N, C-alpha and C positions, 0 to 999 in steps of 0.2 A: 552697325558698321558693315558695309558690304564686303564680300570676300571675292577675291579673284584667284582662280587656279593658275598656277604658273609652273613651269619646269625650270628649275634654277640652273644657270649655266655652270657646267662642271660638277653638278650635284649627282648623288647616287640615286639609284632606283628607290622608290618608296617601299616600305615593308608593311606586311599585313598587320593591322591593329584592330582593336575592338570596334572602332568607327569605320573600318573598311580600308581597302587599299586605294590610295589616291595620292596625287602629287602634292607637294608642299603648297601651302596657301599663304598669300601675302595680303594683309588687310588694306583697304583703301580708306583714307581718312581726310576727306575734303573734296569738294567738287567745284570746278570752274565751269561756268555756264557758257554755252555758245552764243547767247544773245540776251534779249530782255523780253519781258511780258508787259503789255500795256492794256489799258482799259478798252473794252469794246466801245463802239460808237454809242450804243444804248446806255452802257454803264457810265460813260463820260458825261452824259446828260444829267446825272444825279450828283448834286453838290456834295452829298455825304460820301459817295463812292470816291469822288476826286480827292476829298480830304483824307480818307483812309489810305488811298493809294500813295498820295504824296508823302504822308507821314511815314508809311512803311518803307518807302524808298530812302527817305532821308535818314531813317534809323538803321539802314542796312539789313532789313529783314528779308528773308527768302520770299520768293514769289508765291510759294505754297502757303506760307504764313499769311501773306497779304490777301491771297484768294480766300483763305479760311475766314479771315476777319471780315471780308466783304460778304461772304455767304451768311455769316452770323448776323451782321447788321442789316443786310438787304437780301433776305431769302428769296425775294421775287426775281432777282437777277440770276439767270442761269449762265454758267461759264463766263464770268465777268472779265476775264483776262484772256488775251490772245498773244501768241508770240510775234515779235517784230524782228526782222532781219537787220542787223547793224554791223558795222565794220570792226567792232571790238568785242572782247570777251568780258563777261560779268564776273567780278570777284567780290563776294560778300562774306562778312564775318559769320553770318548765320549758317553758311554752307560748310563750315569747318568746325570740328570739335574744339580746336583752339583758334579763336578768331584772330589772334595775332599773326597766324600764318597768312591770312588774307592781306593784312596790312603789309607784311614783309614782301609778298609777291608784287603788290602795287608799288611799294617804295623802290624795289629793286629793278623792276622791268616795266613799270608803267610809263606812259608818255602823255603829253598834252598836245594834241593835234588840232586844237581849236574847239573841242567839245568836252573839255574837262580832262582830268587825269584818268586815263583809261589804259587797259591792257590790250595792246594790239598784236604783240609778237613776243614769244618767250621761248627759251631753250628747254629741251626735255631730254631725259635719259631713260631708256626703257629697261625694265628689269628682267626680260626674258628674250631669248633668241627666236621665239616662235611668234610670228605676227598675229596668229590666231589667238594667242594668249594676251598680248598687249593691246589688241583691238577686238575684244569679244563682241559678237553681234548676233542678232536673231530677229525673226519675225515674231511679234508678240501682240496680244490683245489684252487690255487691262480693264478690270472693273474699277469701282470706286476705291476699293481697299486692297486688291490683290491682282496678280496676273492670272487671267482666265485660261488662255491658250498660248502656246509658244512652239517654235520650231526646234527640232533636234534631229541631228543626223544619226543614222545607224552606225554601229561600230566600224563597218567597212567603208563608211563615208559615201555610200552609193544612193541611199534612200533618205529623203527628208520627211520626218514624221511630224504630225501635229499632236502635241502633248497637252495634258491637263492634269490637275490634281485628282487622285483617286478619292472616292467617297470615304469618309471616316467610318471605320468598321464599328459594329456594335456587338455586344455579347449575345448569348442565346436567348435572353429575355427580350431583346430588341429595343430596350429602353436605355441602356447604359453604353456609352462609347468606350471602346477599348483604348487603353493608353498606348500610344505609338512610340516605338523606340527609333531614334535616328531621324525624326522629322516626318512630314507628310509624304506619302508615297505618290508616285506619278504613274500615269498610264496613257496609252494612245487613245486619241479621240475616236469614239465609236461611229459618229455620224458620217464620217468621210473615209472609213476604213483605215484611219490612222495616218493618212497621207496628207502632207502639207502641199497644197496646190493653190497658190494665190488666185489664179484665174477663175477657179470654181468655188472659192471660199467666200461665203456671204459676209463674214466679218471684214475680210480684206477689201471686198468691193464696196462695203459701206464705210470705209476709212476707219474702222474700229481696230483693225490689225495692221501694224506698220513695221517697217524695218527700224530697228533701234540698235545702237552700238555705243561704244565708248572707248576712248584712248586711256590707257593706264600708264603712268609715268612718274618719275621724280624730276624735280626742278633743281638744277645746280644752285647752291647757295641758300636754298630754303631748307631749314632744319626740320625734317619730319621723318619718323621711322616708317610711316605708312605711305603708300603710293597715293597720288592724286588722280582724279579722273576728269575727263571732259566728255560729256555725252554728245551724241550726234544722231540725227535721223537722215543724214544726207547720203544717198547712194553714191553720188559723185565724189564726195569727200573720202569715203571709205575705199572706193575702187582706186582712186588716185594714190591713196596712202599705201595700198597693197603693192602697187607698182614700185613705189619708192623703197618699201621694205625689201622687196625681192631684188631690186637693183643693188642696194647696199650689201645685202647678204651675199650676192654673187662675188662681190669684190672683197669681202672680208671672211671668206671661208664659211659662210652660213651664219655669221654673227650680226646681230643688230643691237645687242645690249651694250651698255656702257658707253664710254666716250668713243667717238669714231676715229680718233687719231691721237698721236702723241701730243699734239697741240691742244688737246681737250676739246676738239670740235664736237658739236652735238647736233642732233635734229632740232628743228624749230617748228612750233605751231603758230600759224598766223591765219589771216583771212584775205582772200582775193575776190574781186568782183568779176563774176562770169555770167554769161548768158546761158541759162540752163533750159534745155528743151523739155516740154511736158505736153500732155494731151489734155485739152480743156473739156468741159462738160459736153460740148458738141462733137467731140472726137477729132478736133482739129489740132494739128501740131503747131505749137506756139513756142516762142522763146521769151523767157523773162529774166531780168537781171537779179542775181542773188549773191550775197556775200557767203562764199564757200570756205570752210575750213581747209587749209592746205598744210601738208606736212613737207617742210623744206629740209633739204640735206645739202647745205652750202659747203661742200667738201672739194678739196683738190684731188681729183680722181687719181692722178699719177702718184701723189703722196700716199693716198689710201692704199693703192696696190703695193707700193714700196714698203709701207709699214707692215702689210700682211705678209709679204715675202720675208721681211726681217724677222717677224714673229715665228714664222715657220722654220727659218734657219736656226733661231735660238732654241726652239723645241728639239730639232734634230741634233744640235750640238749637245744639249742637255742629256738626250737619250744616249748618245755616244759616250759622253763622259761617265754616265752611270754604268754602262757596259764595261768600260775600261776599269773603273774602280771595283766593280763587282768581280771582274776577272782577276784583278790583282789580289783582292782579298781571298778569293777562293784558292788560287794556285800559287800565290806568293811571287808571281813573275813581275818584272818591271813594267812600267807604264808603256814602254815601247813594244812589249810583247803582248799584243791584244789577243785574247782568246774568247771564245763564247762563254758568257756567264753561266753560272749554275742553272739559272732559270730557263736556259735553252734546252734542258733535258728533263724528261719525265722521271718519275720516281724509280722506274725500272732501268734507267740509264739510256733509254732510247731517245733519239733526237725528236724534239717537238716539230710542229709544222714549220715550213720554210719561212724565214723572215721576209719583211717587205722587200719586193724587188726594186726598191728605190723610187721609181716612178711607174707604178703599175698602170696598165691600160684598163679601160673600162671593162673590156672582155675578161681580163684576169680577175678583177674584183667580183664581177657577176658570176664567174665560174666558181669562185670561192663561196659565194652565197649559196649556189646550188649544192656545193659540196657539203655544207652543214645542214642541208635540208630545208632552207628557207624559201618561200615563194618569191621569185624575183620581182614581180610587179609590186608586191606589198613592201618589199625591202626598198625599192626605188622611191615609193611614196614616202616612206619614213626618212630616207636619206635626203630627199628634196626638202622636207620640212626641217631637218636638223642642220643641213649645211647649205641650203639653197640649191636650185637646179644647176648652178654653175659648177658644182662638185664634179660633175661628169667630165667636163672639159678641162678643169684645173688640176694639174698633176698633184698639187698639195692637197686638194680636196679628196682626190682618189686615194692619196696616201693616208689621210685621216680615216677614210672608210676601211681601208685595208687593216690599219692598226686596230681599229675597234673590232673588226671581225676576228683578229688574232686574239684579242683579250677574251672573247667569248667562245673561242674554238672548242673548249671542253665543256661548255654550258650552253648548247644551242637552244634548249628549252627556256632557259632564263633569258636569252637574247630575244627569242620570239615573244616572251611575255613583255619585255622592255619595249619592243616595237609596238605591240598591241596597246600598251599604256600610252605611249607617245601619240599614236594615231587617234585614240579615243579623246585625249586631252585637247587635241587641235581640231576635232570635228566640230 
């Protein structure tokens, strides 16, 4: 079962453990395919290959299982299946630990548009507010059984490295492997100085290394404790999805997780036919039609902004009510005599840092960042990922940033560690 690293909305920082300091993990249990696999022209000329393929499709077997059966029966056929671009998604029981989930998805959201009962469009809810987490992606080259090379950004997000598995260590005799704790180690690739540069990479130029990614989500009404995934290799699909994520995040104070409004509006995944530019083998720019995965956000923008404003107002009212009750409990005064709560003072009786100025300016927020010794550029990169770039111009977004700075005022080192963890998780 694959694992996806996520940062849970509203969750606390991770604590050091025997297995390392890392964000929480949510398992993925099921895969929706972006298209189908069909026999190559050479394989289709073999009656036995056609029979194996037809039977496998009818039984709902995965394309990997069908290809394995073809390789066993007809070893002379090399790569007997090729992908075919279609307007629907493929949902097979063999791609889920519980095959009933595949049936539920098709029964609930499938349609018949003249080519059988297919999945053309379905709602999704994302489990994290970081688009880098719900749409992880990388450049990767695979061998038959494992990933050979893959891209990975440096902790500061400035350098893209080419990584691979480190050799398995052996003991002093040179004949016995050392038992590794925590899984295989990784290291930068020596041949290219550890730098991932597709233009000079022999594997990328030979189409052995490619961009791969996947969407991680839950589907409303489908009972599963594990997230589902939709793999994709489309640069255009992922780039367009990033723009949608960022646009929604700006209108929701950095949030893309959960339902998008009080009416339980969600994102949708579907496919649209587009002409995609590419460079052919002769170096000419051509355009070809392709069914591209599209992330839809069919929302009423005004309602979305209004809901966000209402949420912020409720939060502010709750904070005020807490201060009133705390003040009443501490001093015994009536609710009409609001005083600063006990938490507004340090142990020695001195007053803590000033409260939020209500609607702080960006300059006030950044001045406070400098005041606790944090690098401004790194903080802004963190804040952009946490709340979306719109936090800078949205007074409620700036208020959130101010409040978080206040919570960590006496623990700047811990806050710096939190920022480092967030930036590494989204790299």
